[in-house]
N, C-alpha and C positions, 0 to 999 in steps of 0.2 A: 766918662767923661772920670774928674776928681771930683771925692766927695767931702767936703768940705762938714765941718761943726751944722754948720745950719743947713743943706743940708738933709742933714741923718738924722736931722730933728724932726725936719717935713717927715723925711722918708717913714721917720716913728710914727708920726701921726698919719701916714696914708696905711700905714699896713693895718692898724687895728681896723681898718674897711673892709683891709682885702685878703686878708692871713686867708691860709688853707687847712685852718683845722677846725673840724668841725664839731659839736656836740649833739646827743643823740636826739638833745632838748631843741634844738634848731630843724632838727632835719622831723621830728615830728608829723607837723602839723603838713608832709606833703605826700605821707604814708598812710599804708590803710590803716584804720585802727586793728585791723586783725594782725597785724606784726610791728605795732612798736618796741616789744619786746626785745627784738632781733638787729633791731638798731645799736650797733657798737657806742658808747660811750664815746669815743674817739675815732677818726681818721683823718692820716693823711694824704695828700694831696701831693703829686710831682709831675706835676707839666702839667697831661694829661689823666696820671693813672691814677685811680685811688688803690688806695694801701686799707685793709681793713681785719677786725681780727673774730671769725665767728665760729663757733664752733662747731667740727665738720660733720657733727650728725649730724644737724637740724636738716633738715628737710628743704626749706623757704629758703635758703642763702640767698639763691639764686634771682630769686626774688624780690631780695636785700638791694642786691647790686643792681638790678633793674631798677629801682627807686632812685640810685644816688643815680646815677645818669640821665633819667630821665626831670628830676629837679633839676644834676648840673651838669650844663650843655657845654661847660668844657671838659668832665672827665669820659672818657672813652672806654677805659677798661677799668675790672675790676677785679683787684688782686686777695685772695685770702691766705694770708701769714700764717700757717702753718708750723713753722719752726722756729728757734731762735736764732741770732745771725752765728754761721758755722765756719769754720778754718780760718787761713789764712785773711778771703775774700772779704769776709766780716759780714756773709749774704744768706740770706734767709729763704726759706726753699714758702714758694707762695702758686695757692691751686685757685686758677683764673677761674671768676664768677660770672664775668660778661666782657664780650670784646674778647681780645689777645694783643695786642702790638705791648711790646713792653720798653721800646724804645719810645723815647720821646722827649720831647723840647718842657723846659725848667725856666720861668721866667724870673726875675729875683734883684731888685733896687735894680735895675736898669740895665745885668746884665741876664745873659741864655746860655745856661750846660742844654749840654747836649746827652744824654746816656742810656743803658737800657738796667733800668731797676732789676730787672731778672739775675743780670751780673756782675754789678757795681754797689756798692753803698752809698747811699745819699739818705743826709737829715734835714730832713726839711723845715726842723720845727729850729734851727741854729741860724737861722737868717737875721734874725737881730743881730747872736755875737758876730756874725758874719760882717755886717755892716757897721759895729761896735769898731772891730780893731782895725777892719779898713777905713775910717774917720781917725787915727791916728798916728795912718801909715806918713811915711816922709820919703817926697823925691830923692833915689841917693840909695838910703839905707838900705842895709844888707840884710835879706829877712830869708829863717829855713825856715821849713814847713813838714815835716816829716805828718805819714800818716795822711797826705794829701789828695786821696779821690781820686774825681774829677775834677777838680779847683776851685767849688765853689770860696775855699780861703784863698788861696792861688788870684784868680783873675781879677778881683774888686782892688788887691793892696797892686797888683802888677798896674792895674791900671790908674795907680794914686805915682807912679811916676819908681817906684820902690825896685829893685832887683831880686827877683826870690829864687830860691833852690826848690825846685818841690822833689820831696822823695813817694814814694808807691812802690810798694810791692805786687799789687796784684795789675799784672799785664794788661786786661782788660780795660780796667782803670785807668791806667798812663796811658791808654790808646785814647779812649774817650777826655785824657786830661790835655794830651798834646791839641785833638779838636776842636775843645772850648779856647784851649790859649789863641787859634785860630779866629774862633769863626769870636769874639772878644778883640781880637787884635792885638795883642797883648806881647807877641814874640818874642819880640824885643828885649821881654825884660824877665821873662824865665828860660829856666832851666832843668831838665826833666830829670833827676835819679829814678832808675829804673834798680831796688836795694833794697835792703832791711833795711830802718828805721835806727836799729842798738846796731849797726855798725857803723853809724855814717862820722863818727869820729876818727875811724878808723883811716874814711877815706875821704874827708874834708879838710885841707891844711889853710883854713883858713875863720877866723871868728865874725860871728853876724850879731849885727844890731839889733835884730827882734825875733826873736820864736813864738811861731805858734805852734800848739801841740793837742788837737785833738783827737784825744786817745783815745781808745778803745778801752772798753772794759778791760777791769785786768791786770793790765800793760803803763803801769804809773812808776815803773822803773825808769821808765823812756824819762826823764826828767832828770836821776843821775846817768843815765850816761847821754844825753845831750848839754848836759851843763858844760863841759870843756869846749863845746865850739860857739862862747856865749860869750861875748868880750864883756870886761867891768862896765858897769852901765848899764848893758844891754838891760832890752824888758824881754821876758819870758810870758805868752800868752798858755796857762794848761787848764785842761779841762781833764775832772776824773769824779768818777761817780763816789758816793759815800753816804750813808747818814748825817744828819744834821749834830747828830752828840759825837763824829769823831774829826767834825772841824779844828776847833780849839787848837786837840793833839795836830792835825795833819797843820794849821797856820808852826807848830813850836817847829813841825819839824822840817818846812823848808826855809825854815831860819839856823837851825843849824845847818844844814845842805848851803847857805852861803847869797839865800836870797832875802829883799825885803817885799813882804806881802804889799800890795798898795792899793790893794783892789779884792772884793768878791762881792761871787753873787748863784744865786741857786738859778738854773738854766734849762730845769724844764724833771719831770721825774720818770722815773726806767722803770718801778720796782715797788713795791711793798714800801713806803718809808727810805727809800734810796732814792738821791736827784743828784742829777748834772748836776756841776760848781765849775765856773768858770775861775780863777785865778791872776792877775794881773803881777807878775813880778817882776823885781827888778833884781840884776846880780850885785852883790855888793862887792 
C-alpha cells in the first residue's frame, strides 16, 4: 500500500516502540548478574536472527545467546560476527551461538524480506531511511537503485508506483531480490540487472528521475559513475561513511560535481568517529 507523508509520520512513532536494536542496559534485567558484562552494547535483529559481536575467546558467550532467545521470543538463531564485511557480496563471517537457521523473514513497515543472512548483506538499521525515501516516491518516476541487495529500498519505492531498475552484483542477493518483489507483489514495477554498478552508465540508455545509492564502505566514486544517468533536476539519495569534520568538504565536492545539497543527516555510527550520512541531492 502506498506510503504517504502522514502515514510515514505515524510509522515513525510506531517504530520507537518496535525497533529491533537493543542495548545492554535493556537486557541486563533479564540475564543473570554473573554475566552482565558479556551482553553486547548493541545487537541487531533481522527477522528471527540476532547478530552480536562477542569476543570469540569468552567461554560463556553461548549462555548470553541462550538468554537472548529466552527474553526475545522472536529470536530463534544467534550469530556472532567474527569478521568485517568481505568481498563483493559484502558479507561477514559468523559463528553460530544458538539455533542455526539463517534463512529468515524480516518485516519492515508493512513489507517482508526473505533472505539468508549468511550469504547476503542486509542492514536493519536503515529502516527509517528506507521509509523516508519511499515517502518521496511518485507513481511513474524512473528510479535506479545500484547495490540494491535483497530489495529493502526497491520494494517500498516500487509499491508507490515508481518504475525501478535494481542493480546488484551478488547472484544470491539477486535471487532473494526476485523472491522479495514477488512476495510484495511489485513485479510489474521492477527490473533487475545482475551486474557491477560502476558500469551501469555503459549498459543503460535512459536517464532517471531518482537514483538511490546505498553505497558500500569506501566506494564513493560510484556517485561520479552514476551521475550521467541522472536527468537535470533529478534527485539522488546518496549514502556515505564519513567523520563529522569531513562533511563541509564533502558538500563542496558535491556542488563542484553539479549537485545541489538539499538535505543531509547522520544515520548511524559504524566506527569510532565515523558515521553513515544520508545526502539528498538535486542535479543542477
